[in-house]
LORORO-212790 format. One line per 8 residues: number of its first residue (from 1); their letters; for each residue x, y, z of N, C-alpha, C, O. Coordinates in Angstrom, 3 decimals. Layout:
REM LORORO-212790
NUM = a = X Y Z X Y Z X Y Z X Y Z; ...
REM end
This chain:
REM LORORO-212790
1 = xxxxxxxx = -61.222 24.011 150.993 -60.104 23.485 150.349 -59.815 24.103 149.090 -60.701 24.827 148.635; -58.633 23.951 148.359 -58.194 24.684 146.808 -59.174 23.925 146.188 -59.259 22.790 146.655; -60.162 24.259 145.026 -60.698 23.661 143.876 -59.580 23.263 143.134 -58.500 23.854 143.121; -60.036 21.639 142.148 -59.828 21.003 141.154 -60.247 20.722 140.219 -61.412 20.417 140.475; -59.959 20.528 138.533 -60.464 20.001 138.112 -59.213 18.508 138.124 -57.988 18.606 138.200; -59.965 17.332 138.029 -59.534 16.094 138.007 -59.441 14.935 136.150 -60.586 14.489 136.067; -58.942 14.610 135.377 -59.787 14.119 134.659 -59.642 12.962 135.079 -58.531 12.604 135.469; -60.844 12.006 135.103 -60.858 10.318 135.715 -61.623 9.943 134.512 -62.664 10.433 134.074
9 = xxxxxxxx = -60.842 8.901 134.030 -61.073 8.188 132.983 -61.991 7.025 133.287 -63.024 6.645 132.734; -61.003 6.364 134.804 -61.791 5.176 135.317 -60.632 4.049 135.153 -60.874 2.939 135.628; -59.838 4.190 134.740 -58.615 3.890 134.622 -57.345 4.063 136.007 -57.183 5.104 136.644; -56.376 2.450 136.276 -55.728 2.362 136.937 -54.445 4.025 137.566 -54.126 4.283 138.726; -54.026 4.800 136.267 -53.505 5.608 137.011 -54.310 6.994 136.860 -53.791 7.923 137.478; -55.714 7.359 136.008 -56.484 8.411 136.665 -57.014 8.252 137.764 -57.311 9.332 138.275; -57.340 7.134 138.534 -57.813 7.040 139.468 -57.052 7.625 140.202 -57.219 8.793 140.551; -55.653 6.564 140.708 -54.418 6.929 141.899 -53.892 8.704 141.577 -53.151 9.346 142.323
17 = xxxxxxxx = -54.471 9.177 140.363 -53.716 10.527 140.633 -54.712 11.300 141.145 -54.447 12.342 141.744; -56.706 10.613 140.855 -57.848 11.910 142.215 -57.179 11.521 143.487 -57.140 12.224 144.498; -56.726 10.491 143.364 -56.743 10.156 145.037 -54.803 10.983 145.540 -54.579 11.255 146.719; -54.417 11.071 145.153 -53.674 12.444 145.099 -53.621 13.202 145.367 -52.988 13.667 146.315; -54.309 13.690 144.598 -55.496 15.319 144.682 -55.483 15.694 146.179 -54.981 16.446 147.015; -56.793 14.184 145.878 -57.441 14.421 147.255 -56.670 14.166 149.294 -57.106 14.444 150.412; -55.520 13.578 148.806 -54.332 13.594 149.194 -54.329 14.770 149.815 -54.650 15.028 150.974; -53.614 16.068 148.237 -53.252 16.901 149.152 -54.142 17.921 149.378 -53.975 19.112 149.119
25 = xxxxxxxx = -54.807 17.550 149.724 -56.383 18.785 150.333 -57.189 19.214 148.905 -56.763 20.303 148.520; -57.460 19.071 148.674 -58.008 19.167 146.834 -59.382 19.021 146.992 -59.833 17.948 147.393; -60.015 19.842 146.762 -61.524 19.456 146.952 -61.867 19.242 145.241 -61.716 20.195 144.476; -62.220 18.239 144.871 -61.759 17.439 143.337 -62.875 17.272 142.841 -63.759 16.651 143.432; -63.062 17.935 141.368 -64.449 17.935 140.172 -63.296 17.212 139.252 -62.111 17.406 138.980; -64.591 16.024 138.849 -64.211 14.952 138.142 -64.749 14.947 137.095 -65.976 15.033 137.034; -63.956 14.840 135.964 -63.997 15.662 134.582 -64.075 14.332 133.431 -62.981 13.911 133.056; -65.107 13.781 132.964 -64.868 12.113 132.322 -65.341 12.542 130.964 -65.952 13.604 130.847
33 = xxxxxxxx = -65.106 11.816 129.993 -65.487 11.837 127.823 -65.803 10.517 127.384 -64.931 9.667 127.203; -67.542 10.230 127.131 -67.655 9.818 126.429 -66.991 10.106 124.906 -67.086 11.314 124.690; -66.395 9.455 123.853 -66.115 9.981 122.617 -65.853 9.410 121.836 -64.973 9.489 120.979; -66.668 8.698 122.063 -66.759 7.079 121.300 -65.803 6.368 120.892 -65.389 6.302 119.735; -65.265 5.595 122.170 -64.137 5.041 122.351 -64.831 3.563 122.338 -65.922 3.688 121.783; -64.718 2.868 122.544 -64.332 1.233 122.230 -64.908 0.902 123.622 -66.005 0.376 123.805; -64.136 1.229 124.471 -63.368 0.682 125.893 -64.785 2.023 127.240 -64.688 2.782 128.204; -65.725 1.528 126.417 -66.684 2.835 127.221 -67.411 2.168 128.298 -68.471 2.655 128.689
41 = xxxxxxxx = -66.805 0.796 128.959 -67.325 0.832 130.043 -66.325 1.076 131.303 -66.541 0.615 132.424; -65.127 1.920 130.934 -64.568 3.150 131.805 -65.133 4.346 132.155 -64.672 5.156 132.959; -66.685 4.476 131.192 -67.139 5.550 131.839 -67.778 5.096 133.174 -67.846 5.848 134.147; -68.268 3.756 133.167 -68.765 3.322 134.416 -68.039 3.332 135.575 -68.431 3.747 136.665; -66.619 2.710 135.223 -65.532 2.970 135.947 -64.903 3.902 136.866 -64.331 3.661 137.929; -65.078 4.847 136.360 -65.904 6.550 136.566 -66.720 6.835 137.178 -66.774 7.652 138.096; -67.354 6.290 136.811 -68.355 6.784 137.894 -69.366 6.382 139.567 -70.249 6.816 140.307; -68.421 5.269 139.366 -67.824 4.624 141.250 -67.112 5.028 141.573 -67.172 5.380 142.751
49 = xxxxxxxx = -65.670 5.347 140.670 -64.548 6.025 141.260 -64.976 7.168 141.821 -64.699 7.162 143.021; -65.798 8.622 141.317 -65.946 9.303 141.506 -66.820 9.338 142.517 -66.388 10.271 143.196; -67.955 8.842 143.160 -69.155 8.787 144.157 -67.782 8.320 145.177 -67.235 9.260 145.755; -67.307 7.158 145.376 -65.835 6.656 146.213 -65.670 7.333 146.857 -66.111 7.663 147.958; -64.333 7.912 145.604 -64.079 9.339 146.390 -64.375 10.523 146.903 -63.590 11.307 147.438; -65.504 10.646 146.737 -66.573 11.738 146.893 -66.163 13.151 146.290 -65.695 14.104 146.912; -66.429 13.068 145.029 -66.392 14.429 143.980 -67.072 15.186 144.233 -68.263 14.980 144.463; -66.502 16.311 144.267 -67.654 17.259 144.748 -68.503 17.311 143.703 -69.567 17.594 144.254
57 = xxxxxxxx = -68.809 17.179 142.048 -68.871 16.900 141.204 -68.554 15.865 139.693 -67.487 15.321 139.410; -69.452 15.840 139.144 -68.440 14.696 138.066 -69.441 14.942 136.897 -70.549 14.417 136.786; -68.868 15.821 136.054 -69.270 16.009 134.408 -68.166 14.520 133.629 -67.016 14.105 133.774; -69.633 14.082 132.630 -69.538 13.618 131.773 -69.595 14.036 130.386 -70.631 13.750 129.785; -68.141 15.027 129.386 -69.030 15.273 128.390 -68.758 14.167 126.735 -67.913 13.331 126.413; -70.124 14.831 125.977 -70.238 13.840 125.154 -69.623 14.262 123.479 -70.174 14.934 122.608; -69.117 13.999 123.476 -68.420 14.168 121.794 -68.563 12.492 120.795 -68.886 11.415 121.296; -68.319 12.662 119.764 -67.657 11.329 118.988 -66.703 11.586 117.321 -66.705 11.782 116.105
65 = xxxxxxxx = -65.734 11.298 119.048 -64.182 11.117 117.551 -64.281 10.249 117.274 -63.214 9.666 117.462; -65.713 8.998 116.450 -65.846 8.300 115.670 -65.563 8.471 114.464 -65.058 7.804 113.562; -66.354 10.409 114.722 -66.427 10.995 113.992 -64.866 11.311 112.112 -64.846 11.491 110.894; -63.821 11.130 113.518 -62.585 11.312 112.556 -61.899 9.582 113.113 -60.718 9.239 113.062; -62.333 9.276 113.297 -61.223 7.854 113.549 -60.191 7.702 113.776 -59.835 8.510 114.634; -59.182 6.862 113.370 -57.595 6.852 112.762 -57.067 6.122 114.486 -56.023 6.227 115.130; -58.363 5.403 114.741 -57.025 5.283 116.169 -57.824 3.611 115.905 -58.493 3.269 114.930; -57.459 2.771 117.167 -58.235 1.535 117.176 -59.246 1.638 118.268 -59.938 0.738 118.744
73 = xxxxxxxx = -59.208 2.725 118.530 -59.895 3.169 120.255 -61.518 4.101 119.690 -62.441 4.623 120.314; -61.230 3.947 118.354 -62.302 4.995 117.819 -62.699 4.372 115.883 -63.352 4.920 114.995; -62.273 3.629 115.901 -62.547 3.358 114.735 -62.208 1.551 114.388 -61.417 0.855 115.025; -62.707 1.291 113.700 -62.665 -0.304 112.960 -61.545 -0.565 112.673 -61.101 -0.601 111.525; -60.825 -0.825 113.887 -59.125 -0.971 113.426 -58.624 -2.015 114.568 -58.503 -1.538 115.697; -58.298 -3.493 114.374 -57.582 -4.369 115.720 -57.316 -3.715 116.508 -57.085 -2.531 116.262; -57.232 -4.278 117.929 -56.766 -3.968 118.757 -55.625 -4.497 119.056 -55.641 -5.711 119.261; -54.219 -3.719 119.181 -52.634 -4.260 119.515 -53.177 -5.608 120.322 -54.139 -5.445 121.072
81 = xxxxxxxx = -52.617 -6.884 120.202 -52.938 -8.251 121.699 -51.393 -8.587 121.519 -50.659 -8.541 120.532; -51.221 -8.868 122.574 -50.050 -9.909 123.433 -48.336 -9.428 122.487 -47.426 -10.123 122.036; -48.564 -8.005 122.533 -47.301 -7.165 122.381 -46.615 -7.684 123.606 -47.069 -7.964 124.715; -45.254 -7.747 123.056 -44.183 -7.738 124.261 -43.359 -6.022 124.763 -42.851 -5.373 123.849; -43.324 -5.562 125.936 -42.488 -4.740 126.523 -41.994 -3.908 125.901 -42.329 -2.724 125.895; -40.780 -4.607 125.046 -40.033 -3.669 123.865 -40.884 -3.180 122.550 -40.796 -2.153 121.876; -41.741 -4.325 122.455 -42.411 -3.291 121.506 -43.497 -2.431 121.717 -43.703 -1.877 120.636; -44.377 -1.996 122.639 -44.889 -1.528 123.001 -44.349 -0.529 123.510 -45.224 0.324 123.657
89 = xxxxxxxx = -43.144 -0.080 123.945 -42.432 1.249 124.153 -42.346 1.328 122.744 -43.231 1.945 122.152; -41.227 0.690 121.975 -41.417 1.234 120.513 -42.123 1.791 119.331 -42.454 1.041 118.412; -42.447 3.444 119.293 -43.365 3.846 118.837 -44.390 4.188 119.090 -44.675 4.211 120.287; -45.538 4.662 117.977 -46.915 4.963 118.781 -47.519 4.572 117.887 -47.422 4.494 116.662; -48.648 4.148 119.207 -49.267 2.730 118.812 -50.225 2.642 117.581 -49.747 3.384 116.722; -51.525 1.977 117.062 -52.722 2.698 116.608 -53.379 2.159 117.612 -53.968 1.091 117.443; -53.390 2.788 118.788 -54.168 2.859 120.119 -53.509 4.633 120.606 -53.487 5.162 121.717; -53.077 5.124 119.354 -52.927 6.596 119.915 -54.307 7.448 119.129 -54.690 7.121 118.006
97 = xxxxxxxx = -54.972 8.612 119.960 -56.357 8.546 119.760 -55.518 10.161 118.831 -54.365 10.325 119.230; -55.909 11.069 117.910 -55.106 12.245 117.543 -55.730 13.318 118.702 -56.800 13.214 119.302; -55.015 14.060 118.780 -54.969 15.490 119.367 -56.272 15.194 120.888 -57.133 15.955 121.330; -55.763 13.376 121.434 -56.928 13.349 122.436 -56.994 14.525 123.804 -57.953 15.266 124.022; -55.374 14.443 124.842 -54.756 14.992 125.500 -55.173 16.731 125.112 -55.650 17.502 125.944; -54.988 16.947 124.245 -55.603 18.529 123.913 -57.042 18.846 123.719 -57.603 19.942 123.737; -57.723 17.144 123.451 -58.939 18.344 123.571 -59.025 18.170 125.267 -58.918 19.243 125.861; -59.211 16.914 126.163 -59.761 17.052 126.941 -59.182 17.982 127.791 -59.952 18.781 128.324
105 = xxxxxxxx = -57.551 18.084 128.130 -57.813 19.711 128.989 -58.083 20.770 128.537 -58.132 21.791 129.223; -58.287 20.727 127.408 -59.089 21.791 126.652 -59.988 22.602 127.606 -59.833 23.683 128.174; -61.411 21.307 127.567 -62.467 21.548 128.586 -61.776 21.372 129.935 -62.087 22.351 130.613; -61.007 20.590 130.596 -60.935 20.588 132.113 -60.280 22.161 132.408 -60.351 22.641 133.540; -59.449 23.125 130.933 -59.097 24.725 131.989 -60.805 25.169 131.212 -61.157 26.337 131.377; -61.484 24.502 130.650 -62.324 25.521 130.912 -63.438 25.969 131.731 -64.187 26.940 131.621; -63.357 24.902 132.689 -64.211 24.307 133.287 -63.660 25.099 134.945 -64.272 25.660 135.854; -61.826 24.675 134.621 -61.313 24.996 135.792 -61.343 26.542 136.015 -61.022 27.023 137.102
113 = xxxxxxxx = -61.681 27.197 135.105 -62.038 28.727 134.742 -63.019 29.584 135.844 -62.920 30.418 136.744; -63.950 28.843 135.181 -65.235 28.933 135.398 -65.317 28.563 137.358 -65.804 29.170 138.311; -64.694 27.504 137.228 -64.927 27.267 139.010 -63.946 27.775 139.847 -63.704 27.374 140.986; -63.253 28.885 139.108 -62.230 29.720 139.808 -60.942 28.541 140.169 -60.527 28.710 141.316; -60.353 27.581 139.545 -59.525 26.207 140.108 -58.066 26.720 139.354 -57.755 27.025 138.202; -57.493 26.653 140.414 -56.225 26.937 139.483 -55.548 25.745 139.339 -54.358 25.812 139.648; -55.956 24.660 138.956 -55.216 23.240 139.489 -56.125 22.705 138.468 -57.323 22.934 138.299; -55.263 21.893 137.779 -55.910 20.074 137.400 -55.256 19.300 136.790 -54.828 19.449 135.645
121 = xxxxxxxx = -55.038 17.913 137.868 -55.111 16.877 137.505 -54.746 15.866 136.671 -55.639 15.019 136.680; -53.600 15.479 135.757 -53.887 14.836 134.872 -53.353 13.432 135.201 -52.487 13.593 136.061; -53.464 12.296 134.942 -52.876 11.200 135.196 -51.985 10.241 134.000 -51.962 9.056 133.666; -51.261 11.561 133.577 -50.518 10.571 132.343 -49.035 9.837 133.061 -48.861 9.751 134.276; -48.186 9.416 132.154 -47.082 8.688 133.264 -46.504 8.652 131.726 -47.158 8.774 130.690; -44.863 8.418 131.900 -44.401 8.964 130.648 -42.944 8.018 131.040 -41.810 8.355 130.702; -43.272 6.842 131.785 -42.022 5.233 131.555 -43.159 4.304 131.516 -43.575 4.763 130.453; -43.811 3.596 131.724 -44.309 2.799 131.485 -46.046 2.908 131.265 -47.052 2.608 131.908
129 = xxxxxxxx = -45.620 3.701 129.570 -46.529 3.477 128.806 -46.674 3.831 127.287 -45.757 4.472 126.772; -47.795 3.451 126.501 -47.255 3.286 125.409 -46.731 3.967 124.493 -46.262 3.365 123.527; -46.668 5.557 124.561 -45.976 5.609 123.825 -46.390 7.060 122.801 -45.984 7.736 121.856; -47.683 6.899 123.962 -48.042 8.354 123.166 -47.896 9.553 123.594 -47.935 9.708 124.814; -47.594 11.274 122.320 -46.727 12.020 122.226 -47.329 13.201 123.319 -46.667 14.163 123.706; -48.837 12.878 123.752 -49.633 13.885 124.553 -49.742 13.553 125.616 -50.712 13.922 126.279; -48.344 12.380 126.355 -48.537 11.664 127.849 -46.987 12.866 128.203 -46.724 13.577 129.172; -46.363 12.641 127.078 -44.759 13.774 127.426 -44.703 15.215 128.656 -45.623 16.005 128.866
137 = xxxxxxxx = -43.582 15.206 129.197 -43.608 16.062 130.361 -43.682 17.338 129.212 -44.477 18.208 129.568; -43.067 17.586 128.025 -42.636 18.785 127.677 -43.596 19.308 127.311 -43.863 20.484 127.557; -44.516 18.294 126.451 -46.030 18.532 126.401 -46.986 19.335 127.172 -47.696 20.272 126.807; -46.857 18.788 128.279 -47.870 19.337 129.751 -46.966 20.205 129.326 -46.860 20.399 128.115; -46.120 20.910 130.277 -45.694 22.884 130.006 -45.615 22.974 128.979 -44.490 23.452 128.835; -46.000 22.862 128.116 -46.447 23.583 126.010 -47.205 23.967 126.582 -47.295 25.194 126.539; -48.397 23.090 127.620 -50.025 23.521 127.091 -49.980 24.254 128.629 -50.832 25.142 128.672; -49.457 24.166 129.504 -49.693 24.559 130.224 -49.442 26.519 130.448 -50.157 27.417 130.892
145 = xxxxxxxx = -48.311 26.465 129.972 -47.939 27.793 129.154 -49.062 28.288 128.345 -49.701 29.261 128.744; -49.367 27.675 127.197 -50.840 28.410 126.635 -52.094 28.396 127.385 -52.981 29.143 126.972; -52.291 27.772 128.279 -53.340 28.069 128.902 -53.601 29.215 129.547 -54.655 29.849 129.606; -52.384 29.461 130.102 -52.123 31.379 131.035 -51.714 32.163 129.578 -51.185 33.274 129.620; -51.815 31.928 129.130 -52.218 32.772 127.390 -53.671 32.704 127.120 -54.278 33.526 126.435; -54.130 31.789 127.634 -55.632 31.245 126.506 -57.132 32.410 127.446 -58.103 32.937 126.902; -56.770 32.439 128.796 -58.132 32.469 129.898 -58.024 34.081 130.091 -57.042 34.801 129.908; -59.181 34.386 130.466 -59.307 35.761 130.886 -58.644 35.602 132.362 -58.179 36.445 133.130
153 = xxxxxxxx = -58.759 34.440 132.441 -58.462 34.508 134.003 -56.738 34.593 134.105 -56.279 35.153 135.101; -56.108 34.225 133.424 -54.795 33.966 133.137 -53.732 36.019 132.584 -52.748 36.651 132.968; -55.138 36.204 131.266 -54.375 37.839 130.631 -54.779 39.069 132.068 -54.129 40.072 132.361; -56.181 38.488 132.818 -56.035 39.121 134.090 -55.022 38.908 135.019 -54.518 39.923 135.499; -54.587 37.771 135.403 -53.872 37.686 136.083 -54.157 37.594 137.885 -53.424 37.868 138.835; -55.448 37.123 137.809 -56.546 36.208 138.566 -56.332 35.440 139.405 -56.631 35.322 140.593; -55.388 34.535 138.199 -55.554 32.852 138.519 -54.793 32.353 137.311 -55.389 32.481 136.241; -53.316 31.685 137.272 -52.860 31.295 137.456 -52.676 29.573 137.059 -52.352 28.843 137.995
161 = xxxxxxxx = -52.861 29.012 135.835 -53.248 27.653 136.174 -52.137 26.647 135.993 -51.226 26.852 135.190; -52.186 25.928 136.486 -51.290 24.575 136.750 -51.880 23.126 136.458 -52.985 22.616 136.638; -50.637 22.666 135.916 -51.359 21.177 135.733 -50.687 20.335 136.301 -49.603 20.338 135.718; -50.671 19.437 137.282 -50.678 18.694 138.417 -50.800 17.041 137.225 -51.823 16.564 136.732; -49.710 16.667 137.123 -49.077 15.271 136.297 -48.189 14.551 137.957 -47.008 14.877 138.073; -48.539 14.028 138.616 -48.285 13.307 139.949 -47.554 12.064 139.496 -46.337 12.076 139.683; -48.012 11.137 139.009 -48.000 10.097 138.217 -46.668 10.260 137.097 -46.062 9.190 137.044; -46.204 11.071 136.406 -45.570 11.306 135.176 -44.030 10.641 135.340 -43.382 10.248 134.370
169 = xxxxxxxx = -43.477 10.571 136.965 -41.917 9.980 136.222 -42.416 8.271 137.046 -41.494 7.537 137.403; -43.351 7.979 137.183 -43.738 6.286 137.971 -43.854 5.742 137.137 -44.466 5.952 136.089; -43.169 4.811 137.549 -43.613 2.875 136.634 -44.835 3.154 137.262 -45.237 3.973 138.089; -45.515 1.805 136.326 -46.917 1.460 136.949 -46.891 0.886 138.366 -47.782 1.215 139.150; -45.699 -0.145 138.821 -45.432 -0.793 139.815 -45.360 0.351 141.434 -45.854 0.198 142.552; -44.321 1.690 140.704 -44.664 2.861 141.320 -46.321 3.332 141.960 -46.681 3.776 143.051; -46.805 3.105 141.131 -47.802 4.089 140.458 -49.045 2.899 141.796 -49.727 3.170 142.784; -48.779 1.829 141.145 -49.928 0.487 142.572 -49.187 0.848 143.809 -49.981 0.971 144.741
177 = xxxxxxxx = -47.957 1.063 144.156 -48.163 1.712 145.340 -48.352 2.243 146.230 -48.451 1.853 147.393; -48.478 3.924 145.457 -48.529 4.765 145.801 -50.315 4.876 145.636 -50.963 5.835 146.052; -50.716 4.055 145.160 -52.411 4.124 144.927 -52.898 3.303 146.131 -54.011 3.574 146.583; -51.895 1.959 146.903 -52.500 1.273 147.531 -51.948 1.611 149.342 -52.400 1.151 150.391; -50.949 2.476 149.121 -50.906 3.311 150.087 -51.907 4.395 150.470 -52.020 4.658 151.667; -52.608 5.017 149.623 -53.365 6.341 149.208 -55.168 4.814 149.810 -56.171 5.423 150.183; -55.238 3.993 149.814 -56.638 2.803 149.965 -57.699 3.195 148.510 -58.918 3.337 148.416; -56.639 3.274 147.552 -57.738 2.894 145.987 -57.696 1.595 146.194 -56.852 0.803 146.612
185 = xxxxxxxx = -59.268 1.516 145.647 -59.937 0.307 145.996 -59.337 -0.162 143.969 -59.848 0.628 143.175; -58.575 -1.070 143.404 -58.284 -0.845 142.504 -59.308 -1.693 142.015 -59.217 -1.543 140.797; -60.013 -2.307 142.181 -61.638 -3.547 142.061 -62.476 -2.081 141.188 -63.175 -2.045 140.176; -62.192 -1.431 141.758 -63.858 -0.306 140.393 -63.047 -0.154 139.430 -63.577 0.453 138.499; -61.441 -0.592 139.152 -61.154 0.693 138.446 -61.365 -0.141 136.517 -62.492 -0.637 136.507; -61.046 -0.249 135.875 -60.854 -0.849 134.013 -60.045 -0.248 133.773 -59.759 0.893 134.136; -59.521 -0.986 133.072 -58.256 -0.317 132.161 -58.390 -1.422 130.581 -57.489 -1.218 129.768; -58.991 -2.041 130.360 -58.604 -2.639 129.303 -59.187 -1.269 128.330 -59.794 -0.248 128.654
193 = xxxxxxxx = -58.613 -1.861 126.799 -58.889 -0.859 125.543 -60.402 -1.962 124.797 -61.335 -1.618 124.071; -60.086 -3.169 125.328 -60.863 -3.888 124.139 -61.895 -4.596 125.209 -61.574 -5.784 125.188; -62.571 -4.491 125.784 -63.169 -5.293 126.687 -64.064 -6.169 126.012 -64.212 -5.976 124.806; -64.858 -7.348 126.707 -66.196 -7.907 125.747 -67.175 -7.628 126.488 -66.959 -7.222 127.630; -68.861 -7.828 125.861 -69.625 -7.150 125.911 -70.077 -6.053 127.765 -70.523 -5.000 128.220; -69.369 -7.701 128.179 -69.812 -7.260 129.864 -69.082 -6.164 130.610 -69.295 -5.755 131.751; -67.982 -5.693 129.541 -67.314 -5.093 130.111 -65.510 -5.845 130.652 -64.471 -5.234 130.900; -65.718 -6.933 130.661 -63.942 -8.198 131.153 -62.982 -7.535 130.814 -63.201 -6.781 129.866
201 = xxxxxxxx = -62.080 -7.527 131.194 -60.692 -7.183 130.450 -60.627 -8.265 129.490 -61.229 -9.335 129.586; -59.959 -7.954 128.686 -59.491 -9.197 127.465 -57.895 -10.123 128.044 -57.577 -11.306 127.928; -57.097 -8.796 128.747 -55.669 -9.360 129.209 -54.210 -9.513 128.311 -53.118 -9.994 128.614; -54.736 -8.858 127.040 -53.983 -8.951 126.109 -53.816 -7.347 125.229 -53.193 -7.502 124.178; -54.061 -6.535 125.370 -54.216 -5.438 125.026 -52.805 -4.596 125.507 -52.262 -5.191 126.437; -52.027 -3.255 125.060 -51.275 -3.422 125.640 -51.932 -2.608 127.319 -51.266 -3.002 128.276; -52.988 -1.679 127.677 -52.882 -1.427 128.661 -53.359 -2.219 129.959 -53.287 -1.935 131.155; -53.876 -3.322 129.273 -53.988 -5.015 130.476 -52.564 -5.091 130.847 -52.068 -4.903 131.958
209 = xxxxxxxx = -51.778 -5.507 129.331 -50.429 -6.039 129.416 -49.436 -5.327 130.845 -48.922 -5.793 131.862; -49.556 -3.848 130.150 -48.780 -2.603 131.497 -49.355 -3.037 133.092 -48.740 -3.412 134.090; -50.819 -2.802 132.836 -50.911 -2.993 134.211 -51.007 -4.420 135.370 -51.221 -4.396 136.582; -50.724 -5.765 134.329 -50.945 -6.585 135.021 -49.191 -6.882 135.579 -48.646 -7.534 136.470; -48.667 -5.762 134.197 -46.933 -5.944 134.606 -47.193 -5.669 135.970 -47.203 -6.342 137.000; -47.461 -4.150 135.596 -47.350 -3.305 137.315 -47.919 -3.952 138.725 -47.230 -3.791 139.732; -49.100 -4.644 138.813 -49.535 -5.605 139.565 -48.409 -6.490 140.129 -48.160 -6.609 141.329; -47.766 -7.089 139.135 -46.221 -8.413 139.271 -45.650 -7.026 139.942 -46.141 -6.298 140.805
217 = xxxxxxxx = -44.317 -6.942 139.147 -44.087 -6.128 139.363 -43.594 -5.412 141.538 -42.592 -5.295 142.243; -45.389 -5.122 141.661 -45.730 -3.702 142.810 -45.607 -5.292 143.498 -45.931 -4.753 144.556; -45.437 -6.774 143.883 -45.912 -7.199 144.764 -47.217 -7.399 144.855 -47.403 -8.443 145.479; -48.507 -6.752 144.436 -49.781 -6.843 144.495 -50.810 -7.708 143.257 -50.689 -7.617 142.035; -51.803 -8.526 144.013 -52.766 -9.108 143.574 -53.429 -8.337 142.356 -54.205 -7.586 142.947; -53.586 -8.070 140.934 -54.650 -7.130 140.343 -56.019 -8.325 140.095 -56.063 -9.451 139.598; -57.354 -7.139 140.910 -58.200 -7.835 141.756 -58.826 -8.055 140.812 -59.668 -8.891 141.139; -59.038 -7.532 138.723 -59.454 -7.497 138.186 -59.242 -8.916 137.884 -58.156 -9.378 138.235
225 = xxxxxx = -60.502 -10.089 136.999 -60.525 -10.934 136.665 -60.202 -11.430 134.708 -61.126 -11.240 133.918; -59.331 -11.816 134.380 -58.753 -11.736 133.245 -58.723 -13.614 132.717 -58.471 -14.592 133.422; -59.104 -13.548 131.166 -59.474 -14.065 130.961 -58.113 -16.041 131.008 -57.006 -15.970 130.474; -58.434 -16.986 131.478 -57.604 -17.766 131.924 -56.438 -17.408 130.403 -55.589 -16.597 130.771; -56.278 -17.731 129.196 -55.812 -17.880 128.125 -54.938 -16.398 127.570 -54.330 -16.161 126.526; -55.164 -15.713 128.599 -54.772 -14.266 128.151 -53.386 -14.441 128.451 -52.592 -13.521 128.260
REM end
């Protein structure tokens, strides 16, 4: 099987994306990041999912973006709660981590070149998402062009990098439907930006709200337990 590097956060989107890659016949190498995020509970979810979906290998890289801060995910800034879908869709929120996907994709590109893998899978979404600039199709296209100028394999012509974003034009409900069709166990995933000490979701941050909206619109029950008041 051809090899692919799959970015795996442990969330709904990245897990579905991983399942898509497997369904397309790729031998999947999972890549996760411990970057100082407050929602580190996602890393345990990523470990569970990589094992469940039979990743060929699973690497978790550690570096500390808290040194830079400037995001509610990597700094002592409150995570926004109880925002409407209109508010979520407007502007770039404080949960944006500066250059995060550029950093993640750069590591993925390096590992892919070492593995002899032409394909990288990323679960970004440009419809039901929080306005992050590094989730847009034009950004992905630009990074792919850059990737083929930046590597030995690209310059020598032995490998042409392809970045797959199979969820890019799907809303959360469609993503949930797709995952169910592929047998994804969403009880293994973690989406919350501000979980409690035990890793339970808050139910009120943008990520929780978009996830809950997706399950409701898809007609499925979200298997995660949310606080009754959220």
